C-alpha positions, 0 to 999 in steps of 0.5 A: 491241938486235941489228941482223941484215943479209944482205949479198950478196957479189958478185964473179966469185971468192972474195970478201972484203968488210967490212960497216960500221955507223955512227951519228949523234946528230942532238941530241947536247949535244956535237958528234958525227961525222956518220957515227961508225964502231962496228963492222965485221965481214969477210966471205968467201964465193962470189960472189953468196952472202948471209951473215948479220952481226949487230951487237950495239948498247948504247945504254947503252955509255959511249962518248960524253960528255954535256954535263956531260962524263960518259961514256954515252948521251943519250936521244933518236933515233939514226940507223943506217947500214950498209954497206961503207964510211961512204960506201956506205950501204946500208941506213938505220935508226933507233931511240930510246933513252928515259931 
């Protein structure tokens, strides 16, 4: 799944910023962080210039533990949060991973 975003860089001169994506699994069988970072991109550009950023999400990637401690994603709803940092979320969204 691809998540395209187009942040606008704000500032008076050449701007450097960071776009981060976090996820949340509200029904995970094992406790997970509320905002778990799993991707970021460095952005550079002129002030007030939009730049397209694409995050690729592989919901089947073995990056978390299931209840039986095997690696892999669990079916269910996931919340996505995109912003400049985990405490500066500007684009919330969600998807559902089916069996």
